C-alpha positions as CSV (number, residue, x, y, z in Angstrom):
1,M,-4.7,-3.7,-5.1
2,N,-3.9,-5.5,-9.0
3,D,0.0,-4.6,-7.5
4,E,-1.1,-7.4,-4.4
5,I,-2.4,-9.8,-6.8
6,Q,0.3,-9.9,-9.2
7,K,2.3,-9.9,-6.3
8,N,0.0,-12.7,-4.7
9,V,0.3,-14.8,-8.3
10,K,4.2,-14.4,-8.8
11,E,5.0,-16.1,-5.6
12,L,2.8,-18.6,-6.2
13,Q,4.7,-19.6,-9.6
14,H,7.9,-19.5,-7.9
15,A,6.3,-21.6,-5.7
16,I,4.8,-24.2,-7.8
17,I,8.0,-24.2,-9.6
18,V,10.4,-24.4,-7.2
19,A,8.1,-27.4,-6.2
20,G,8.1,-28.8,-9.6
21,L,12.1,-28.5,-10.3
22,N,13.2,-30.4,-6.5
23,Y,10.5,-32.8,-7.6
24,E,11.9,-34.1,-11.1
25,I,15.6,-34.0,-9.1
26,W,14.3,-36.1,-6.4
27,W,12.7,-38.5,-8.1
28,T,15.4,-39.3,-10.6
29,Y,17.4,-39.6,-7.7
30,K,14.6,-42.3,-6.5
31,E,13.1,-43.8,-9.0
32,K,13.8,-47.9,-9.3
33,E,15.3,-47.9,-13.1
34,S,17.0,-44.7,-12.3
35,R,18.9,-45.8,-9.4
36,K,19.6,-49.1,-10.7
37,R,21.4,-47.3,-13.1
38,Y,23.5,-44.8,-11.3
39,V,23.7,-47.1,-8.2
40,D,27.7,-46.5,-8.4
41,I,27.5,-43.4,-8.5
42,L,24.9,-42.9,-5.9
43,N,27.4,-45.3,-3.9
44,K,30.4,-43.4,-4.6
45,Y,29.2,-39.8,-2.9
46,P,26.9,-41.5,-0.9
47,L,27.0,-38.5,1.5
48,F,26.9,-36.2,-1.3
49,F,23.2,-38.1,-2.9
50,Q,21.9,-38.5,0.5
51,T,22.0,-35.0,1.2
52,S,20.8,-33.8,-2.0
53,L,18.2,-36.7,-1.9
54,H,16.8,-34.9,0.8
55,A,17.8,-31.2,0.4
56,H,15.1,-31.3,-2.5
57,F,12.6,-33.4,-1.2
58,V,12.5,-31.4,1.8
59,A,12.4,-28.3,-0.4
60,M,9.7,-29.5,-2.8
61,I,7.3,-30.2,0.9
62,V,7.4,-26.8,2.1
63,S,7.0,-24.8,-1.2
64,L,3.8,-27.5,-1.8
65,Y,3.2,-26.6,1.8
66,R,3.1,-22.8,1.1
67,L,0.7,-23.5,-2.1
68,Y,-2.5,-24.2,0.6
69,E,-1.2,-23.3,4.3
70,T,-4.3,-21.4,5.9
71,R,-2.6,-18.4,7.8
72,K,-3.9,-15.6,7.1
73,D,-0.8,-13.4,7.1
74,T,1.2,-15.6,4.5
75,V,1.1,-15.7,0.8
76,N,-0.9,-18.9,-0.5
77,L,-3.9,-20.0,-2.8
78,P,-6.9,-19.8,-0.2
79,Q,-5.7,-15.7,0.4
80,L,-5.5,-15.0,-2.9
81,L,-9.2,-16.2,-4.0
82,K,-10.0,-13.8,-0.9
83,I,-8.3,-10.7,-2.1
84,L,-9.8,-11.5,-5.6
85,K,-13.3,-12.0,-4.2
86,S,-13.2,-8.7,-2.4
87,Q,-11.7,-7.0,-5.7
88,D,-14.7,-8.4,-7.5
89,S,-12.1,-9.4,-9.7
90,I,-13.8,-12.4,-11.3
91,P,-17.2,-13.5,-11.4
92,N,-18.5,-15.3,-8.1
93,Q,-19.7,-18.5,-9.5
94,E,-16.1,-19.3,-11.1
95,L,-14.3,-18.2,-7.9
96,K,-17.1,-20.6,-6.1
97,K,-15.6,-23.4,-8.7
98,I,-12.5,-22.8,-8.4
99,E,-12.6,-23.0,-4.6
100,S,-14.2,-26.5,-5.3
101,E,-11.4,-28.1,-7.2
102,I,-9.2,-26.6,-4.5
103,K,-10.8,-28.5,-2.0
104,K,-10.9,-31.6,-3.9
105,I,-7.0,-31.5,-4.1
106,K,-7.1,-30.5,-0.3
107,P,-6.3,-34.3,0.8
108,L,-3.2,-34.6,-0.7
109,W,-2.3,-31.1,0.8
110,V,-3.5,-32.2,3.9
111,K,-0.7,-35.6,3.1
112,V,1.8,-33.1,2.7
113,S,1.3,-31.1,5.9
114,V,1.8,-34.0,7.6
115,L,5.2,-34.9,6.9
116,R,5.8,-30.1,6.6
117,N,4.6,-30.0,10.9
118,K,5.8,-33.4,11.7
119,M,8.6,-34.2,10.5
120,F,10.4,-31.3,8.3
121,G,9.1,-27.7,9.9
122,H,8.4,-29.5,13.1
123,R,9.6,-32.9,14.5
124,S,6.9,-34.9,16.4
125,N,8.2,-36.5,19.8
126,A,5.0,-39.0,19.6
127,L,6.1,-40.5,16.6
128,N,8.8,-41.7,14.7
129,D,9.5,-41.1,10.8
130,D,8.0,-44.6,9.9
131,G,5.1,-43.7,11.8
132,I,4.9,-40.2,10.3
133,W,5.0,-41.7,6.8
134,K,2.1,-44.4,7.9
135,E,0.0,-41.2,9.0
136,A,0.9,-39.2,6.0
137,K,-0.1,-42.1,3.3
138,V,1.5,-40.1,0.4
139,T,3.0,-41.5,-2.6
140,P,5.5,-39.7,-5.0
141,N,3.0,-39.5,-7.7
142,Q,0.4,-37.9,-5.7
143,F,3.1,-34.7,-5.1
144,K,3.3,-34.9,-8.9
145,Q,-0.5,-35.2,-9.2
146,L,-0.6,-31.7,-6.7
147,I,2.3,-30.0,-8.8
148,D,0.3,-30.4,-11.9
149,E,-3.4,-29.3,-10.6
150,S,-1.8,-26.5,-9.1
151,K,0.1,-25.4,-11.9
152,R,-3.4,-25.7,-13.7
153,I,-5.5,-24.1,-10.9
154,L,-3.2,-20.9,-10.8
155,N,-3.5,-21.3,-14.4
156,E,-7.0,-20.8,-14.0
157,I,-7.2,-18.0,-11.9
158,T,-4.8,-16.0,-13.8
159,S,-6.7,-16.5,-16.8
160,L,-9.9,-15.4,-15.3
161,W,-8.1,-12.5,-13.6
162,N,-6.4,-10.8,-16.2
163,R,-6.2,-13.4,-19.4
164,S,-2.9,-14.7,-18.6
165,S,-1.0,-18.3,-17.6
166,H,1.9,-19.5,-17.3
167,A,3.7,-22.0,-19.1
168,F,5.5,-23.8,-16.2
169,N,8.2,-25.5,-18.6
170,L,11.8,-25.6,-16.7
171,S,12.5,-29.2,-16.0
172,S,15.5,-30.3,-14.0
173,T,15.0,-34.1,-15.1
174,K,17.4,-33.6,-18.4
175,D,20.5,-31.2,-16.3
176,T,19.8,-34.3,-14.1
177,V,20.3,-37.2,-15.7
178,N,23.0,-35.7,-17.4
179,L,25.0,-34.8,-14.3
180,L,24.1,-38.9,-13.4
181,E,25.5,-39.6,-17.1
182,D,28.6,-37.2,-17.1
183,L,29.2,-39.0,-13.3
184,K,28.9,-42.4,-14.6
185,Q,31.6,-42.0,-17.9
186,L,33.8,-40.4,-15.8
187,N,34.2,-43.1,-13.2
188,E,33.6,-45.8,-15.9
189,S,36.7,-44.5,-18.1
190,Q,38.7,-44.5,-14.5
191,I,38.2,-48.7,-13.9
């Protein structure tokens, strides 16, 4: 059963990493100051950057959705807690504390699930894009908050389970900025 727990932990760590890396790339493209700085490059390759922006956003949404989905036949944090509970791997009062923490951030996940379920995983025929965004009422900071809280919760679980944690120290921001800077310099040298 430890293998099953470890498999779940690794899958969840991976989902958080994917969500975080894609968020950083998406946010580098989307953030106001960054857009201003790189507008010429973004406009020079519009289809590439529009597609990239969309792809990174959808990858982030799908990864965040996976973390807290309610299905019993998938890897997600609630199912990991059930496995740990069934094995008495973590004291019950600690599990209840973690369940409470998950319950507190669940409203952020619900916002993600609106986007995933009505815009990307499925396509709502009842709402247009604006209506879906209005229903989700989600901000870029809330995506970041859900990613950061998920890292903290998973590390809390693994610390209690086997006294380990994951550094979650990968970042795609620098590479994205470097790419945009290189393209900007190349573009300026051609003028």
